[in-house]
Every structure is written in C-alpha cells, then in structure tokens.
ZALO-818983 format. One record per residue (C-alpha): residue in one letter; y, x, z; residue number from 1. Coordinates in nm, 4 decimals. Each point is the difference from the previous one (the first is absolute). Example, Ala and Ser with C-alpha at 12.3 -4.5 7.8 and 13.67 -1.06 7.14 Angstrom:
+------+----------+----------+----------+-----+
| code |        v |        u |        w | pos |
+------+----------+----------+----------+-----+
|    A |  -0.4500 |   1.2300 |   0.7800 |   1 |
|    S |   0.3440 |   0.1370 |  -0.0660 |   2 |
+------+----------+----------+----------+-----+
# end
This chain:
+------+----------+----------+----------+-----+
| code |        v |        u |        w | pos |
+------+----------+----------+----------+-----+
|    M |   0.0000 |   0.0000 |   0.0000 |   1 |
|    I |   0.3639 |   0.0997 |  -0.0458 |   2 |
|    D |   0.2832 |  -0.0738 |   0.2429 |   3 |
|    V |   0.3654 |   0.0513 |  -0.0854 |   4 |
|    S |   0.2439 |  -0.0717 |   0.2810 |   5 |
|    N |   0.3793 |  -0.0086 |  -0.0273 |   6 |
|    L |   0.0240 |   0.2852 |  -0.2504 |   7 |
|    V |   0.3533 |   0.1196 |  -0.0652 |   8 |
|    K |   0.0822 |   0.2734 |  -0.2502 |   9 |
|    T |   0.3346 |   0.1079 |  -0.1418 |  10 |
|    Y |   0.0504 |   0.2338 |  -0.2965 |  11 |
|    A |   0.3466 |   0.1345 |  -0.0866 |  12 |
|    G |   0.1665 |  -0.2726 |   0.2050 |  13 |
|    K |  -0.2043 |  -0.2786 |  -0.1578 |  14 |
|    R |  -0.2448 |  -0.1973 |   0.2142 |  15 |
|    V |  -0.3233 |  -0.0161 |  -0.2012 |  16 |
|    L |  -0.2153 |  -0.1568 |   0.2730 |  17 |
|    D |   0.1707 |  -0.2468 |   0.2301 |  18 |
|    G |  -0.2272 |  -0.0843 |   0.2928 |  19 |
|    L |  -0.3050 |  -0.0521 |  -0.2234 |  20 |
|    S |  -0.3074 |  -0.1421 |   0.1756 |  21 |
|    F |  -0.3344 |  -0.1254 |  -0.1315 |  22 |
|    H |  -0.3742 |   0.0126 |   0.0643 |  23 |
|    V |  -0.2695 |   0.0514 |  -0.2628 |  24 |
|    T |  -0.3477 |  -0.1085 |   0.1050 |  25 |
|    S |  -0.3409 |   0.0965 |  -0.1308 |  26 |
|    G |  -0.2233 |  -0.1974 |  -0.2328 |  27 |
|    R |   0.2660 |  -0.1053 |  -0.2457 |  28 |
|    V |   0.2208 |   0.1366 |  -0.2782 |  29 |
|    T |   0.3667 |  -0.0060 |   0.0962 |  30 |
|    A |   0.2544 |   0.0193 |  -0.2829 |  31 |
|    F |   0.3065 |   0.2023 |   0.1031 |  32 |
|    L |   0.2853 |  -0.1241 |  -0.2195 |  33 |
|    G |   0.3720 |   0.0545 |  -0.0346 |  34 |
|    P |   0.2681 |   0.0955 |  -0.2525 |  35 |
|    N |   0.0971 |   0.3585 |  -0.0766 |  36 |
|    G |   0.1774 |   0.1447 |   0.3017 |  37 |
|    A |  -0.1559 |  -0.2504 |   0.2410 |  38 |
|    G |  -0.1576 |   0.2750 |   0.2118 |  39 |
|    K |  -0.3649 |  -0.0272 |  -0.1056 |  40 |
|    S |  -0.0532 |   0.3689 |  -0.0808 |  41 |
|    T |   0.1881 |   0.1068 |   0.3125 |  42 |
|    T |  -0.2207 |  -0.2278 |   0.2096 |  43 |
|    L |  -0.3197 |   0.1405 |  -0.1509 |  44 |
|    R |   0.1224 |   0.3532 |   0.0689 |  45 |
|    M |   0.0732 |  -0.0913 |   0.3603 |  46 |
|    I |  -0.3496 |  -0.1439 |   0.0404 |  47 |
|    M |  -0.1475 |   0.3224 |  -0.1403 |  48 |
|    G |   0.2107 |   0.2197 |   0.2276 |  49 |
|    L |   0.1932 |   0.1463 |  -0.2947 |  50 |
|    G |   0.3347 |  -0.1062 |   0.1428 |  51 |
|    K |   0.1486 |  -0.0482 |   0.3444 |  52 |
|    P |   0.1720 |  -0.3304 |   0.0787 |  53 |
|    D |   0.3294 |  -0.0117 |   0.1857 |  54 |
|    S |  -0.1713 |  -0.2445 |   0.2346 |  55 |
|    G |  -0.3083 |  -0.2200 |   0.0121 |  56 |
|    S |  -0.3605 |   0.0910 |  -0.0690 |  57 |
|    A |  -0.2813 |  -0.0241 |  -0.2527 |  58 |
|    T |  -0.3647 |   0.0276 |   0.0999 |  59 |
|    V |  -0.3326 |  -0.0068 |  -0.1825 |  60 |
|    L |  -0.3142 |  -0.1017 |   0.1865 |  61 |
|    G |   0.2056 |  -0.0051 |   0.3189 |  62 |
|    V |   0.1529 |   0.3496 |  -0.0165 |  63 |
|    P |   0.2630 |   0.1871 |  -0.2032 |  64 |
|    Y |  -0.1497 |   0.1492 |  -0.3148 |  65 |
|    R |   0.0514 |   0.3569 |   0.1238 |  66 |
|    E |  -0.2259 |  -0.0738 |   0.3004 |  67 |
|    L |  -0.2999 |  -0.1096 |  -0.2069 |  68 |
|    R |  -0.2862 |   0.2420 |   0.0590 |  69 |
|    S |  -0.1278 |  -0.0263 |  -0.3551 |  70 |
|    P |   0.2858 |  -0.1381 |  -0.2153 |  71 |
|    L |  -0.1805 |  -0.0023 |  -0.3353 |  72 |
|    R |  -0.2928 |  -0.1902 |   0.1480 |  73 |
|    S |   0.2336 |  -0.2502 |   0.1649 |  74 |
|    V |   0.2735 |  -0.0574 |  -0.2596 |  75 |
|    G |  -0.0137 |   0.0295 |  -0.3772 |  76 |
|    A |   0.3362 |   0.0024 |  -0.1749 |  77 |
|    L |   0.1322 |   0.0030 |  -0.3540 |  78 |
|    L |   0.3743 |   0.0543 |   0.0236 |  79 |
|    D |   0.0631 |   0.2226 |  -0.3025 |  80 |
|    A |  -0.2551 |   0.0395 |  -0.2796 |  81 |
|    S |   0.1753 |   0.3153 |  -0.1229 |  82 |
|    A |  -0.0479 |   0.1842 |   0.3316 |  83 |
|    V |  -0.2779 |   0.2207 |  -0.1412 |  84 |
|    H |   0.0307 |   0.3619 |  -0.1121 |  85 |
|    P |  -0.0084 |  -0.0187 |  -0.3812 |  86 |
|    A |  -0.2363 |   0.2971 |  -0.0318 |  87 |
|    L |  -0.2670 |  -0.1596 |   0.2165 |  88 |
|    S |  -0.2793 |  -0.2167 |  -0.1324 |  89 |
|    P |  -0.0883 |  -0.3305 |   0.1701 |  90 |
|    S |  -0.3138 |   0.1604 |   0.1353 |  91 |
|    A |   0.1876 |   0.2982 |   0.1459 |  92 |
|    H |   0.2760 |  -0.2194 |   0.1459 |  93 |
|    L |  -0.2428 |  -0.2335 |   0.1745 |  94 |
|    D |  -0.2262 |   0.2850 |   0.1098 |  95 |
|    W |   0.2972 |   0.1642 |   0.1720 |  96 |
|    L |   0.0814 |  -0.3257 |   0.1804 |  97 |
|    A |  -0.3645 |  -0.0525 |   0.0967 |  98 |
|    R |  -0.0271 |   0.3442 |   0.1593 |  99 |
|    T |   0.2924 |  -0.0726 |   0.2330 | 100 |
|    H |  -0.2056 |  -0.2801 |   0.1589 | 101 |
|    R |  -0.3542 |   0.1310 |  -0.0548 | 102 |
|    I |  -0.0734 |  -0.2768 |  -0.2481 | 103 |
|    P |  -0.3208 |   0.0651 |  -0.1998 | 104 |
|    R |   0.0364 |   0.1161 |  -0.3612 | 105 |
|    E |  -0.2089 |  -0.2984 |  -0.1057 | 106 |
|    R |   0.2874 |  -0.2265 |   0.1043 | 107 |
|    V |   0.2295 |   0.1751 |  -0.2497 | 108 |
|    T |  -0.2484 |  -0.0664 |  -0.2778 | 109 |
|    G |  -0.0347 |  -0.3595 |   0.1146 | 110 |
|    V |   0.3693 |  -0.0916 |   0.0009 | 111 |
|    L |   0.0559 |   0.1701 |  -0.3361 | 112 |
|    E |  -0.2735 |  -0.2173 |  -0.1442 | 113 |
|    L |   0.1413 |  -0.3068 |   0.1752 | 114 |
|    V |   0.3445 |   0.0427 |  -0.1591 | 115 |
|    G |  -0.1372 |   0.0946 |  -0.3423 | 116 |
|    L |   0.1043 |   0.3663 |  -0.0086 | 117 |
|    S |  -0.3421 |   0.1677 |  -0.0047 | 118 |
|    S |   0.0406 |   0.1090 |  -0.3626 | 119 |
|    A |   0.3398 |   0.1554 |   0.0798 | 120 |
|    A |  -0.0976 |   0.1483 |   0.3351 | 121 |
|    R |   0.0600 |   0.3625 |  -0.1057 | 122 |
|    R |   0.3025 |  -0.0449 |  -0.2268 | 123 |
|    P |   0.3435 |   0.1150 |   0.1270 | 124 |
|    V |   0.2076 |  -0.2876 |   0.1279 | 125 |
|    R |   0.3018 |   0.1180 |  -0.2035 | 126 |
|    G |  -0.1444 |  -0.1733 |  -0.3070 | 127 |
|    F |  -0.0656 |  -0.3324 |   0.1747 | 128 |
|    S |   0.1740 |  -0.3252 |  -0.0850 | 129 |
|    L |   0.1700 |  -0.2018 |   0.2731 | 130 |
|    G |  -0.2995 |  -0.2331 |   0.0143 | 131 |
|    M |  -0.2432 |   0.2891 |   0.0495 | 132 |
|    R |   0.2203 |   0.1402 |   0.2761 | 133 |
|    Q |  -0.0017 |  -0.3414 |   0.1653 | 134 |
|    R |  -0.3789 |  -0.0038 |  -0.0080 | 135 |
|    L |  -0.0055 |   0.3443 |   0.1598 | 136 |
|    G |   0.2428 |  -0.1175 |   0.2673 | 137 |
|    I |  -0.2245 |  -0.2967 |   0.0764 | 138 |
|    A |  -0.2993 |   0.2352 |   0.0186 | 139 |
|    A |   0.1853 |   0.2187 |   0.2510 | 140 |
|    A |   0.0909 |  -0.3053 |   0.2092 | 141 |
|    L |  -0.3658 |  -0.1066 |   0.0116 | 142 |
|    L |  -0.1418 |   0.3481 |   0.0595 | 143 |
|    G |  -0.0306 |  -0.0271 |   0.3782 | 144 |
|    D |  -0.1396 |  -0.3572 |  -0.0104 | 145 |
|    P |   0.3026 |  -0.1048 |   0.2119 | 146 |
|    E |   0.0557 |  -0.3084 |   0.2113 | 147 |
|    V |   0.3583 |  -0.0404 |  -0.1230 | 148 |
|    L |   0.1361 |   0.0226 |  -0.3553 | 149 |
|    L |   0.3665 |   0.0340 |  -0.0998 | 150 |
|    L |   0.0496 |  -0.0302 |  -0.3749 | 151 |
|    D |   0.3458 |   0.0270 |  -0.1576 | 152 |
|    E |   0.0126 |  -0.1377 |  -0.3573 | 153 |
|    P |  -0.3724 |   0.0740 |  -0.0545 | 154 |
|    V |  -0.0305 |  -0.1782 |  -0.3368 | 155 |
|    N |   0.3104 |   0.1594 |  -0.1506 | 156 |
|    G |  -0.1174 |   0.1637 |  -0.3234 | 157 |
|    L |  -0.3502 |  -0.1455 |   0.0056 | 158 |
|    D |  -0.1196 |  -0.1630 |  -0.3220 | 159 |
|    P |  -0.1366 |  -0.3589 |   0.0057 | 160 |
|    E |  -0.3544 |   0.1252 |   0.0622 | 161 |
|    G |   0.1243 |   0.2090 |   0.2912 | 162 |
|    I |   0.1898 |  -0.2905 |   0.1539 | 163 |
|    R |  -0.3039 |  -0.2257 |  -0.0306 | 164 |
|    W |  -0.2118 |   0.2718 |   0.1656 | 165 |
|    F |   0.2520 |   0.0441 |   0.2819 | 166 |
|    R |   0.0100 |  -0.3642 |   0.1136 | 167 |
|    P |  -0.3638 |  -0.0433 |   0.1116 | 168 |
|    L |   0.0009 |   0.3523 |   0.1461 | 169 |
|    V |   0.2874 |  -0.0780 |   0.2369 | 170 |
|    R |  -0.1362 |  -0.3467 |   0.0693 | 171 |
|    A |  -0.3359 |   0.1477 |   0.1022 | 172 |
|    L |   0.1673 |   0.2547 |   0.2294 | 173 |
|    A |   0.1883 |  -0.2746 |   0.1829 | 174 |
|    D |  -0.3145 |  -0.2142 |   0.0215 | 175 |
|    E |  -0.1694 |   0.2917 |   0.1754 | 176 |
|    G |   0.2568 |  -0.0353 |   0.2784 | 177 |
|    R |   0.2451 |   0.2706 |  -0.1006 | 178 |
|    T |   0.3777 |  -0.0264 |   0.0258 | 179 |
|    V |   0.1542 |   0.0059 |  -0.3480 | 180 |
|    L |   0.3763 |   0.0154 |  -0.0621 | 181 |
|    V |   0.1036 |  -0.0014 |  -0.3670 | 182 |
|    S |   0.3596 |   0.0473 |  -0.1128 | 183 |
|    S |   0.0773 |  -0.1146 |  -0.3533 | 184 |
|    H |   0.2630 |  -0.1550 |  -0.2255 | 185 |
|    L |  -0.2654 |  -0.1766 |  -0.2093 | 186 |
|    M |   0.0118 |  -0.3538 |   0.1359 | 187 |
|    T |  -0.2746 |  -0.1322 |  -0.2264 | 188 |
|    E |  -0.2437 |   0.2619 |   0.1272 | 189 |
|    M |   0.0955 |  -0.0594 |   0.3620 | 190 |
|    A |  -0.0491 |  -0.3744 |  -0.0444 | 191 |
|    L |  -0.3565 |   0.0703 |  -0.1159 | 192 |
|    L |  -0.0762 |   0.2622 |   0.2637 | 193 |
|    A |   0.1822 |  -0.0717 |   0.3256 | 194 |
|    D |  -0.1029 |  -0.2140 |   0.2958 | 195 |
|    H |   0.3214 |   0.0643 |   0.1896 | 196 |
|    V |   0.3563 |   0.0652 |  -0.1177 | 197 |
|    L |   0.2601 |   0.2132 |   0.1737 | 198 |
|    V |   0.3433 |  -0.0023 |  -0.1668 | 199 |
|    I |   0.2868 |   0.2214 |   0.1160 | 200 |
|    G |   0.3590 |   0.0370 |  -0.1159 | 201 |
|    R |   0.2736 |   0.2338 |   0.1224 | 202 |
|    G |  -0.2384 |   0.1334 |   0.2633 | 203 |
|    R |  -0.0839 |  -0.3376 |   0.1551 | 204 |
|    V |  -0.2937 |  -0.2399 |  -0.0252 | 205 |
|    L |   0.0743 |  -0.2972 |  -0.2276 | 206 |
|    A |  -0.3457 |  -0.1589 |   0.0015 | 207 |
|    D |  -0.3294 |   0.0776 |   0.1744 | 208 |
|    G |  -0.2930 |  -0.2355 |  -0.0374 | 209 |
|    P |  -0.3115 |  -0.1024 |  -0.1917 | 210 |
|    L |   0.0542 |  -0.0261 |  -0.3748 | 211 |
|    R |  -0.1517 |  -0.3493 |   0.0013 | 212 |
|    D |   0.2523 |  -0.1256 |   0.2560 | 213 |
|    L |   0.2918 |   0.1658 |  -0.1772 | 214 |
|    V |  -0.0867 |  -0.1747 |  -0.3263 | 215 |
|    H |  -0.0834 |  -0.3375 |   0.1525 | 216 |
|    H |   0.3290 |  -0.0175 |   0.1907 | 217 |
|    E |   0.1888 |   0.0104 |  -0.3279 | 218 |
|    P |   0.0957 |  -0.3361 |  -0.1559 | 219 |
|    T |  -0.2296 |  -0.1291 |  -0.2704 | 220 |
|    T |   0.1336 |  -0.0103 |  -0.3534 | 221 |
|    V |  -0.1345 |  -0.2478 |  -0.2550 | 222 |
|    R |   0.0019 |   0.0308 |  -0.3771 | 223 |
|    L |   0.0580 |  -0.3465 |  -0.1447 | 224 |
|    R |  -0.0377 |  -0.1170 |  -0.3594 | 225 |
|    S |   0.0861 |  -0.3568 |  -0.0939 | 226 |
|    P |   0.1288 |  -0.1726 |  -0.3170 | 227 |
|    Q |   0.2206 |  -0.2135 |   0.2286 | 228 |
|    L |   0.1301 |   0.2949 |   0.2019 | 229 |
|    P |   0.3717 |  -0.1036 |  -0.0006 | 230 |
|    V |  -0.0917 |  -0.3317 |   0.1666 | 231 |
|    L |  -0.2391 |   0.1662 |   0.2452 | 232 |
|    A |   0.2495 |   0.2773 |   0.0737 | 233 |
|    E |   0.2570 |  -0.2502 |   0.1239 | 234 |
|    A |  -0.2542 |  -0.1465 |   0.2412 | 235 |
|    L |  -0.1062 |   0.3463 |   0.1142 | 236 |
|    R |   0.3552 |   0.1093 |   0.0728 | 237 |
|    G |   0.0441 |  -0.3181 |   0.1998 | 238 |
|    A |  -0.2985 |   0.1109 |   0.2109 | 239 |
|    G |   0.1603 |   0.3381 |   0.0656 | 240 |
|    A |  -0.1721 |   0.2040 |  -0.2701 | 241 |
|    H |   0.1544 |   0.2818 |  -0.2006 | 242 |
|    L |  -0.0882 |   0.0402 |  -0.3673 | 243 |
|    E |   0.0322 |   0.2976 |  -0.2315 | 244 |
|    Y |  -0.0519 |  -0.0787 |  -0.3673 | 245 |
|    D |  -0.1840 |   0.2343 |  -0.2345 | 246 |
|    R |   0.1905 |   0.1429 |  -0.2926 | 247 |
|    P |  -0.1834 |  -0.0028 |  -0.3349 | 248 |
|    A |  -0.0550 |   0.3781 |   0.0296 | 249 |
|    G |  -0.1670 |  -0.0438 |   0.3361 | 250 |
|    G |   0.2862 |   0.0984 |   0.2317 | 251 |
|    V |   0.1079 |  -0.2299 |   0.2804 | 252 |
|    V |   0.3571 |  -0.1149 |   0.0470 | 253 |
|    P |   0.1355 |  -0.2275 |   0.2791 | 254 |
|    T |   0.1639 |  -0.3027 |  -0.1590 | 255 |
|    E |   0.0179 |  -0.3753 |   0.0067 | 256 |
|    G |  -0.2110 |   0.0032 |  -0.3147 | 257 |
|    P |   0.0618 |   0.0804 |  -0.3654 | 258 |
|    A |   0.1542 |  -0.2768 |  -0.2093 | 259 |
|    E |  -0.3001 |  -0.0253 |  -0.2322 | 260 |
|    G |  -0.2238 |  -0.0952 |   0.2911 | 261 |
|    P |  -0.2259 |   0.2539 |   0.1705 | 262 |
|    T |  -0.3732 |  -0.0493 |   0.0424 | 263 |
|    E |  -0.0814 |   0.2904 |   0.2372 | 264 |
|    A |   0.1447 |   0.1087 |   0.3322 | 265 |
|    V |  -0.0742 |   0.1995 |   0.3132 | 266 |
|    V |   0.0439 |  -0.2169 |   0.3094 | 267 |
|    T |   0.0562 |   0.1051 |   0.3618 | 268 |
|    G |   0.0678 |  -0.2037 |   0.3111 | 269 |
|    V |  -0.2769 |  -0.2572 |  -0.0460 | 270 |
|    S |  -0.3780 |   0.0165 |  -0.0206 | 271 |
|    S |  -0.2134 |  -0.0688 |  -0.3067 | 272 |
|    G |  -0.1205 |  -0.3180 |   0.1714 | 273 |
|    Q |   0.3555 |  -0.1248 |   0.0411 | 274 |
|    I |   0.0720 |   0.0734 |  -0.3649 | 275 |
|    G |  -0.3089 |  -0.1943 |  -0.1037 | 276 |
|    D |   0.0979 |  -0.2992 |   0.2155 | 277 |
|    L |   0.3548 |  -0.0054 |  -0.1402 | 278 |
|    A |  -0.1325 |   0.0246 |  -0.3550 | 279 |
|    A |  -0.2260 |  -0.3003 |   0.0596 | 280 |
|    Q |   0.2823 |  -0.2012 |   0.1574 | 281 |
|    H |   0.2265 |   0.0591 |  -0.3010 | 282 |
|    G |  -0.2658 |  -0.0385 |  -0.2674 | 283 |
|    C |   0.0244 |   0.3611 |  -0.1173 | 284 |
|    S |  -0.2885 |   0.1868 |  -0.1609 | 285 |
|    V |  -0.0865 |   0.3426 |   0.1412 | 286 |
|    H |  -0.1656 |   0.2514 |  -0.2311 | 287 |
|    E |  -0.0008 |   0.2911 |   0.2459 | 288 |
|    L |   0.0389 |   0.0287 |   0.3764 | 289 |
|    T |  -0.0849 |   0.3510 |   0.1144 | 290 |
|    P |   0.0891 |   0.1107 |   0.3541 | 291 |
|    F |   0.0273 |   0.3719 |   0.0696 | 292 |
|    R |   0.1461 |   0.2265 |   0.2635 | 293 |
|    P |   0.2295 |   0.2973 |  -0.0589 | 294 |
|    A |  -0.1680 |   0.3328 |  -0.0719 | 295 |
|    L |   0.0191 |   0.2793 |   0.2562 | 296 |
|    E |   0.2630 |   0.1650 |  -0.2204 | 297 |
|    D |   0.2262 |  -0.3052 |   0.0278 | 298 |
|    I |  -0.0412 |  -0.0128 |   0.3782 | 299 |
|    Y |   0.0629 |   0.3732 |   0.0273 | 300 |
|    L |   0.3179 |  -0.0191 |  -0.2091 | 301 |
|    R |   0.1315 |  -0.2848 |   0.2133 | 302 |
|    L |  -0.0730 |   0.1892 |   0.3221 | 303 |
|    T |   0.1593 |   0.3232 |  -0.1198 | 304 |
|    D |   0.2923 |  -0.1469 |  -0.1935 | 305 |
|    E |   0.2591 |   0.1139 |   0.2526 | 306 |
|    A |  -0.1884 |   0.3199 |   0.0931 | 307 |
|    A |  -0.0184 |   0.1571 |  -0.3471 | 308 |
|    E |   0.2107 |   0.3148 |   0.0070 | 309 |
|    Y |  -0.0279 |   0.0869 |  -0.3689 | 310 |
|    R |   0.0519 |  -0.2866 |  -0.2428 | 311 |
|    A |   0.0320 |   0.0230 |  -0.3780 | 312 |
|    S |   0.2484 |  -0.2196 |  -0.1834 | 313 |
|    T |  -0.1345 |  -0.2667 |  -0.2348 | 314 |
|    P |   0.2153 |  -0.0486 |  -0.3106 | 315 |
|    A |   0.0037 |  -0.3338 |  -0.1794 | 316 |
|    P |  -0.2394 |  -0.0201 |  -0.2988 | 317 |
|    G |   0.2826 |   0.0451 |  -0.2499 | 318 |
|    E |   0.1287 |   0.3082 |   0.1827 | 319 |
|    Q |  -0.3271 |   0.1924 |   0.0315 | 320 |
|    S |   0.0136 |   0.1851 |  -0.3324 | 321 |
|    E |   0.3643 |   0.0902 |   0.0593 | 322 |
|    V |  -0.0774 |   0.1435 |   0.3469 | 323 |
|    I |  -0.2968 |   0.1965 |  -0.1334 | 324 |
|    G |   0.2123 |   0.1331 |  -0.2855 | 325 |
|    R |   0.2658 |   0.1249 |   0.2404 | 326 |
|    A |  -0.2656 |   0.1711 |   0.2109 | 327 |
+------+----------+----------+----------+-----+
# end
C-alpha cells in the first residue's frame, strides 16, 4: 500500500504540492491522473525517495522508501524509460539490477521473455525505439516480483499489440493482491484498466474514488432521434431538459433548433423513461433513444478545467489555416 500525507513541495517559489494526501490500497489498479504541472511526477518521486518534501510524508508498505530492506523486491517503478545507459543491453542492465538484490539470473531471462524482448536481449539499448525502452522499463519494474508497482506513462510509445499485452498483465498483477499505481494521460486506456481513479490538480486532490462511482454520479445523457423532434423538444424543455441539436456534419451546437426542423438531439436533465413518456403523451414517434454516460475523459476535463496550468488556444474553424500559416 501507499500512503501520502499532507505533502508540500515548493520549487523556485512555486508550490507544486499543496497538502496532498491520499491512500492507495492493494488488489486494484489506481489511475493517477492530472494535467501537466499538476504534481504527479513530483509525487511519484517523493514516494520513491528521490525528492524531499518541505513537509508531510510518503510511505510504501508502512515505511519511507529509503527504509525498505529490499527496495527492488518491495517496489517496482517505471518513472523514466530512458534511464538506461545506452551502451548496455537489456540483459546486462537487468543483470546489474538483479545482482544488487541477489535475484537469480533466471528471473532476468523470465522478465525479458514476459515483455517480449528476448530476441533483443543482447542488443545495445541506444538503438531501441521508445516502445522497446518502455518494455525494458516494465521488465525492470517487475524484476524483483514486487508488492507495489509505480508506473508513469507505461504505454507511451507502445504499439497497439503492446498496449493490448499491457492491460491483462497489469490486471493480473492487481488481482494477485499487489498495489498498482498507474499515471497516464491516456483516458481511454485508464477507463479500460483502472478500478480506482485519483485526480490531482495544482498539487491537490480533485477526485478520489472507484471509477464506477465516478462515472455513475455523472448525469445521464440521452441521444434522441424523432421525426417530430420540434414538438417533443418543446415538451422536454418544459420538463427541465436541455437539448443540443446535431449539425449535419456531426458537431453539436446549443440552439433552440434549426429552422428546417431537426430530427436528432442530445438531451440532458431527464431520463430516457421520461422522454419516452412525453413522446407518448404528445403522439411523437421515437426512432432512437440511447442513454449513455460521459466518458472518463469528459469527467476528467470537467474536474481539471480550473486546474489546467497549460492550455492551448482553439481558433475558430475559419481561422485555423491562417494561424498555422503564421506559425
């Protein structure tokens, strides 16, 4: 397990961690999310004893990382896939790590096979792609068969086959009772992988709870298609619903409805059952009534909207080519 308690850290007069506290338990995959500059990397470094907080504490398995008797057997971490001497081969790199903890040579062979690098085991790392370096980093994290795993952007650079291989691997490790903390900006992957979601922004916790609860607490949205939509829309607005009408190109624009009469809309504020009842009461046909909840990415963007430190501008469609040309 991992315990972070009231961590405070300031760099160059800027407070990166602002009383950050959370607990990561075993037997589940916890997604560690946040915008650039939120403090995720700083937090992981504090947990690994690579930085000293101004105040507060971070412990792994009940003690600070530096007090673990056999760190590699207790905690496996992938913080920087490039942190390997370029002249070393995967085999030599892992063998060196194994010797520091008296890990059998057979374990090196085993993790190289597990991550798919057996055929490249004796090639210098300098010629590796980012994806191959990521695989080596994962192998190093698993080398000591640790109880706790900290993985920072582990699928960055992996090809589709590698990402599909990674999911069941991490799932199996958590199912074995290990503590797994995964930091990533890939919301789709985290939605498929995580049991628990921890979101931070500006060094503070914004959300901490099971993924299922986080999604289910969001309001349901319903896609509605009806040839009598203008009539039904008036009844829906009277019931407190909000409608967004689809443009022909597929975009969504808030409006009272195009003059030619829309047939499709996204509805919030009422349930699909209420929509069906109102349609029946007003004699309106319904060709589609599909309820869905926001994706993790939508929830994440809402949570971090005010915490995003770096935000790109979004020019209007007609201005995009002009902006690109100036750049």
